[in-house]
C-alpha positions in Angstrom: 62.8 -59.2 -2.4 62.3 -61.8 0.3 61.4 -64.8 -1.7 59.5 -66.5 1.2 57.3 -63.4 1.5 56.6 -63.5 -2.2 55.7 -67.2 -2.1 53.3 -66.6 0.8 51.6 -63.9 -1.3 51.3 -66.3 -4.2 49.9 -69.1 -2.0 47.3 -66.8 -0.5 46.2 -65.5 -3.9 45.9 -69.1 -5.2 43.9 -70.2 -2.2 41.5 -67.2 -2.1 41.3 -66.7 -5.9 41.5 -63.0 -5.1 44.3 -60.5 -4.9 42.1 -58.2 -2.8 41.3 -61.0 -0.3 44.9 -62.2 -0.2 46.0 -58.6 0.6 43.5 -58.3 3.4 44.5 -61.7 4.9 48.2 -60.8 4.7 47.9 -57.2 5.9 49.5 -55.9 2.7 48.3 -53.7 -0.1 46.9 -55.2 -3.2 49.8 -53.6 -5.2 52.3 -55.3 -2.9 50.7 -58.7 -3.4 50.5 -58.2 -7.1 54.2 -57.4 -7.2 55.1 -60.4 -5.2 53.2 -62.7 -7.6 54.9 -61.0 -10.6 58.2 -61.6 -8.9 57.6 -65.3 -8.5 56.6 -65.6 -12.1 59.7 -63.7 -13.1 62.0 -66.1 -11.2 60.3 -69.1 -12.7 59.8 -67.5 -16.1 56.3 -69.0 -16.2 52.8 -67.7 -16.0 51.2 -69.0 -12.8 47.8 -67.3 -12.8 45.0 -66.7 -15.2 43.8 -63.2 -14.5 40.5 -61.6 -15.5 38.4 -58.8 -14.1 36.2 -61.3 -12.4 38.4 -64.3 -11.6 41.9 -65.5 -10.7 42.7 -69.2 -11.3 45.9 -71.3 -11.5 47.6 -72.3 -14.7 49.0 -75.9 -14.9 52.4 -74.5 -14.0 50.8 -72.6 -11.2 49.3 -75.7 -9.7 52.7 -77.4 -9.6 54.3 -74.2 -8.2 51.7 -74.0 -5.5 52.5 -77.5 -4.3 56.2 -76.8 -4.3 55.9 -73.4 -2.6 53.7 -74.9 0.1 56.3 -77.6 0.7 59.1 -75.0 0.9 57.1 -73.0 3.5 56.3 -76.1 5.4 59.9 -77.1 5.6 60.9 -73.5 6.6 58.2 -73.6 9.4 59.6 -76.9 10.6 63.1 -75.3 10.9 61.7 -72.4 12.8 59.7 -74.6 15.1 62.8 -76.7 16.0 64.7 -73.5 16.7 61.9 -72.2 18.9 61.7 -75.5 20.8 65.4 -75.2 21.5 65.2 -71.6 22.6 62.0 -72.2 24.5 60.8 -68.7 23.6 57.6 -68.1 21.7 56.0 -64.9 20.5 53.3 -63.9 18.2 49.5 -63.8 18.0 47.2 -66.7 17.7 43.6 -66.1 16.6 41.2 -68.8 18.0 37.5 -69.3 17.5 35.7 -71.4 20.1 32.3 -72.4 21.3 31.2 -70.0 24.1 31.1 -72.5 26.9 34.5 -74.0 26.0 36.0 -70.5 25.8 34.8 -69.6 29.3 35.9 -72.9 30.8 38.5 -75.4 29.6 40.0 -73.2 26.9 40.5 -70.2 29.2 42.3 -72.4 31.7 44.7 -73.8 29.1 45.3 -70.4 27.6 46.2 -68.9 31.0 48.6 -71.7 31.6 50.2 -71.4 28.1 50.6 -67.6 28.3 52.2 -67.8 31.8 55.0 -69.9 30.3 55.0 -67.8 27.1 54.3 -64.2 28.1 55.1 -62.8 24.6 52.3 -64.8 23.0 49.0 -62.9 22.5 45.8 -64.9 22.0 42.7 -63.5 20.4 39.5 -65.4 21.3 36.4 -65.3 19.2 33.7 -67.0 21.3 30.7 -68.2 19.2 28.8 -71.4 18.9 28.5 -70.7 15.1 31.2 -72.0 12.8 33.6 -69.2 12.0 34.9 -68.6 8.5 38.6 -69.3 8.8 39.7 -67.2 5.7 37.2 -64.3 6.1 37.8 -64.0 9.9 41.6 -64.8 9.7 41.3 -67.6 12.2 44.4 -69.6 13.0 42.6 -72.4 14.9 38.9 -73.2 15.1 37.8 -75.4 17.9 34.6 -77.3 16.9 32.3 -79.9 18.4 31.5 -82.2 15.5 31.4 -85.9 14.6 32.9 -85.2 11.1 35.1 -82.2 10.4 35.0 -80.5 7.0 37.1 -82.6 4.6 38.6 -79.4 3.1 40.3 -78.6 6.4 43.1 -80.1 8.4 41.6 -81.4 11.6 43.2 -82.8 14.8 41.0 -84.6 17.2 41.5 -83.3 20.8 39.0 -85.3 22.8 35.5 -87.0 22.7 32.9 -85.2 24.8 29.7 -86.9 26.0 26.4 -85.0 26.2 23.7 -85.1 28.9 20.1 -84.1 29.2 19.5 -82.1 32.4 17.1 -79.8 34.3 17.2 -77.8 37.5 15.7 -79.1 40.8 13.2 -76.3 40.6 11.9 -77.5 37.2 11.6 -81.1 38.4 9.7 -80.1 41.5 6.9 -78.8 39.3 7.1 -81.2 36.3 7.3 -84.9 35.9 10.7 -86.5 35.5 11.1 -88.0 32.0 11.8 -91.7 32.2 12.3 -92.4 28.5 13.1 -90.2 25.5 9.5 -89.9 24.2 8.6 -88.3 27.5 10.5 -85.2 26.4 7.7 -84.4 23.9 5.7 -83.2 26.9 8.4 -80.9 28.3 9.8 -77.5 27.4 13.1 -78.3 25.8 15.6 -75.6 25.0 16.9 -75.9 21.4 20.4 -75.2 20.3 20.9 -73.8 16.7 17.9 -75.5 15.2 18.8 -79.0 16.6 15.3 -80.0 17.6 15.9 -83.8 17.0 17.6 -85.4 20.0 19.1 -88.9 19.6 19.5 -91.6 22.1 20.9 -95.2 22.2 20.0 -98.0 24.6 20.7 -101.7 24.2 21.7 -101.1 20.6 18.4 -99.5 19.8 18.3 -96.0 18.4 15.7 -93.4 19.5 15.0 -90.0 17.9 12.7 -87.5 19.5 11.7 -84.1 18.0 11.5 -81.8 21.0 9.9 -78.4 21.2 10.5 -75.4 23.5 10.1 -71.7 24.0 13.8 -70.7 23.9 16.1 -71.3 21.0 19.7 -70.0 21.0 23.0 -70.3 19.1 24.8 -70.3 22.5 24.9 -73.2 24.9 25.8 -71.0 27.8 22.5 -69.0 27.3 20.6 -72.3 27.3 22.3 -73.6 30.4 21.5 -70.5 32.3 17.9 -70.7 31.2 17.7 -74.3 32.5 19.3 -73.2 35.8 16.4 -70.8 36.3 14.0 -73.7 36.2 12.0 -73.2 33.1 13.0 -76.1 30.9 15.2 -79.1 30.0 18.5 -78.7 28.1 21.0 -80.9 26.3 24.6 -79.9 27.1 28.2 -81.2 26.4 29.6 -82.6 29.6 32.5 -80.1 29.8 29.8 -77.4 30.3 27.3 -79.5 32.3 29.6 -81.3 34.8 30.4 -78.2 36.9 26.7 -77.3 37.0 25.7 -80.8 38.0 28.5 -80.9 40.7 27.1 -77.7 42.2 23.6 -79.0 42.3 22.3 -76.4 39.8 21.3 -79.1 37.3 20.3 -82.7 37.6 21.2 -85.3 34.9 18.2 -87.1 33.3 17.8 -90.3 31.2 21.3 -91.4 32.2 20.6 -95.0 31.2 20.4 -93.8 27.6 23.6 -93.0 25.7 23.6 -89.8 23.6 25.7 -90.1 20.4 28.7 -87.9 21.2 30.6 -85.5 19.2 34.3 -84.8 19.5 36.2 -81.6 19.9 38.5 -80.9 17.0 41.1 -78.3 16.2 40.7 -77.3 12.6 42.7 -75.0 10.4 43.1 -74.3 6.7 44.9 -77.0 4.8 46.9 -74.5 2.7 47.6 -71.8 5.2 51.1 -71.1 6.2 51.1 -72.0 9.9 53.3 -70.1 12.4 55.3 -72.3 14.7 53.7 -70.7 17.7 50.3 -71.9 16.4 51.5 -75.4 15.9 53.0 -75.5 19.4 49.8 -74.2 20.9 47.8 -77.0 19.2 50.3 -79.5 20.6 50.0 -78.0 24.1 46.2 -78.2 24.0 46.2 -81.7 22.7 48.5 -82.8 25.6 46.4 -81.0 28.2 43.1 -82.5 26.8 44.3 -86.0 26.3 41.3 -87.5 28.2 37.8 -87.8 27.0 35.1 -86.0 29.0 32.2 -88.0 30.4 29.4 -87.4 32.8 30.6 -87.1 36.3 29.8 -89.9 38.8 27.6 -88.5 41.5 
């Protein structure tokens, strides 16, 4: 039996605490995964898992074996990565979750460039502004706007992205222009994923405004299109807002106030076996997105 394959099955069972979930994630049958784990226990002559009808957990020996197996697979992946770098040929599938606006803009651009150079790489994109479940949805890389990534995940910061408050020329023709954050209380503000509190900073003073509006969505692209149609004010990350501002579809507001920004991170499971092609794609994206995104100068 391929010992690396058996170790991957053991790692997946240990991390998911389930033979069934591990089998689904690995694309194997439950029986195959069970045999792989039994084989590892046979090699080591140690019981690695406590098994009950309800729960799977690691023994003390299993905890140590998990660390060592992960190290072995990491070293194996490094060897494969070096070989791939030398051959300059990548293949495989990368499954990425991304915010919708990013997926339709910056991410799509970088994916097109990456796959032109690596035509044997397939990339599956799950576009959603909701946080994907990496294990359940079998995500290799999740791109997330956040100020603080989940401590249970490995995270690599890609760039900082400023945000901006904006509205269409049509909206501003029929409504007063807000001059300070509190003015937003009198406007129709589109709300993203329940985030009705908008924060601002000016001269080291912090301002928080609870806004209200008639459209709420878990998708920033939906909100940006609503704003373009002239019915309200929206808060957008600058990677999505800048092209709309450049084209004159939206106008930035309250630009003398800073909005606490979030950063874009690539996150992935801390104990997943990562294919070299995934690691190289993350490196490629980090290189392409080496500059922070701020509001354009008009």
